[in-house]
C-alpha positions in Angstrom: 15.1 -9.8 14.3 12.8 -10.2 11.1 13.0 -13.1 9.6 11.2 -13.0 5.9 10.8 -17.1 3.8 8.8 -17.6 0.8 5.3 -19.3 1.6 2.6 -20.9 -0.6 3.3 -18.1 -3.0 3.5 -15.5 -0.2 5.9 -13.1 0.7 6.1 -13.4 4.8 7.3 -10.8 7.1 7.5 -12.5 10.8 8.3 -10.5 13.9 10.4 -12.6 16.1 10.8 -11.0 19.4 12.2 -12.9 22.4 11.8 -16.2 20.0 8.1 -15.5 20.2 6.2 -14.9 16.9 4.6 -12.3 17.2 2.8 -11.0 13.8 2.9 -12.5 10.6 2.3 -10.0 7.5 1.3 -11.7 4.3 2.2 -10.2 1.3 1.8 -10.9 -2.4 5.5 -12.8 -3.5 5.8 -10.2 -6.2 7.0 -7.6 -3.8 10.2 -9.0 -3.5 10.7 -7.8 -7.2 10.2 -4.3 -6.1 13.2 -4.8 -3.1 15.0 -7.9 -2.7 16.9 -6.5 0.1 14.3 -4.2 1.7 14.2 -6.3 5.0 17.8 -6.5 5.4 18.3 -2.7 4.6 16.0 -2.3 6.9 17.3 -3.9 9.7 20.5 -2.1 9.3 18.8 1.3 9.6 16.9 0.0 12.8 18.4 -2.6 14.4 15.6 -4.1 16.0 11.9 -5.6 15.5 8.7 -3.6 16.7 5.7 -2.3 16.0 6.8 0.5 15.2 9.7 -1.0 12.9 6.5 -3.1 11.5 5.0 -0.5 10.5 8.3 1.5 8.8 8.4 -1.9 7.0 5.7 -1.2 5.5 5.8 2.5 4.7 9.2 1.8 3.0 7.4 -0.9 0.8 4.5 1.8 -0.2 6.9 4.3 -1.2 8.3 1.6 -3.4 5.4 1.1 -5.4 3.8 4.5 -5.1 4.3 8.1 -5.2 4.0 10.1 -2.4 3.1 13.6 -3.2 2.9 15.2 -0.1 5.2 12.5 2.2 5.0 13.8 5.5 1.8 14.6 5.4 0.4 11.1 3.9 2.9 9.3 6.8 0.9 11.3 9.6 -2.1 10.3 7.7 -1.8 6.5 7.7 0.4 6.2 11.1 -3.6 7.5 12.5 -5.6 5.5 9.5 -3.1 2.0 9.9 -5.7 -0.4 8.5 -4.7 2.1 4.9 -1.4 0.4 5.2 -1.9 -2.9 4.5 -4.7 -1.8 2.0 -2.4 0.0 -0.1 0.1 -2.7 0.2 -2.6 -5.2 -1.6 -4.4 -2.5 -3.6 -1.2 -2.2 -5.9 -1.3 -5.8 -7.1 -4.9 -5.5 -7.7 -4.8 -2.6 -9.9 -2.2 -3.6 -11.8 -4.0 -7.3 -12.4 -6.6 -4.8 -13.6 -5.1 -1.9 -15.2 -1.8 -3.7 -16.9 0.4 -2.3 -19.5 -1.6 0.6 -19.0 -0.8 2.7 -16.1 2.8 5.1 -16.1 2.3 5.8 -12.2 0.6 5.2 -9.0 0.4 8.2 -6.8 -0.6 8.9 -3.3 -2.5 12.7 -2.1 -4.0 13.9 1.1 -7.0 15.8 0.5 -7.5 18.1 3.3 -10.2 20.3 4.7 -9.7 21.9 7.8 -12.6 24.0 8.4 -14.9 20.3 7.3 -12.5 18.3 9.1 -12.4 16.0 6.3 -8.8 14.3 5.5 -8.9 11.8 3.2 -6.3 10.0 1.2 -6.7 9.6 -2.6 -5.0 6.5 -4.6 -4.6 7.9 -8.2 -4.0 5.9 -10.8 -1.9 7.8 -14.0 -2.6 6.0 -17.3 -1.6 5.9 -21.0 -3.4 4.9 -24.0 -6.8 4.1 -22.7 -9.8 6.0 -24.2 -12.4 7.8 -21.7 -14.6 5.1 -21.9 -11.7 2.4 -21.2 -11.1 4.0 -18.0 -14.6 4.3 -17.0 -14.7 0.4 -17.6 -11.3 -0.5 -15.8 -12.3 1.6 -12.4 -15.7 0.3 -12.7 -14.1 -3.3 -12.9 -11.5 -2.5 -10.0 -14.4 -1.0 -7.9 -16.8 -4.1 -8.4 -13.7 -7.1 -7.5 -11.7 -5.3 -5.3 -12.6 -1.9 -3.4 -16.3 -1.6 -3.0 -15.3 -4.8 -0.9 -13.1 -3.2 1.4 -14.4 -2.7 5.2 -16.6 1.2 5.3 -13.9 2.4 7.7 -11.1 2.1 5.1 -13.3 3.3 2.3 -14.3 6.8 4.2 -10.4 7.7 4.4 -10.0 6.5 1.2 -10.8 6.7 -2.6 -9.1 6.3 -6.3 -9.1 8.3 -8.8 -7.9 8.3 -12.5 -5.6 10.6 -14.7 
């Protein structure tokens, strides 16, 4: 059974299996705005709670927050790099705090170079009404307030760019 509840301005997804709480996933309450019935819809689709279902729930949330430009490859990459899933869930809120109304879309792109064994996920922030200088200022602010505080293991597989 999957239970959700409001807790101190956060939305918590609690996985309960055999009446033991196995995991908590805290998301800003604003995520409920995007899909207030997401948990119930996923319960009907999946019918059980497991680590896989938890990942699927998070991936469904990501699909509501971002445009996946090469969906299957991105999902495969995220399943191999699960720490990026939570990072992306929190990134959307951090980006919106800094860029506000200037965002037209948030997109995910996977860049690969098989010869170099290189794979990196890019979060592309598409903006309007911002000068090139303004974009650089906003990106620097995002870097200083959030991105550069991420663990190196996350940053080596993840980058942010603006168009």
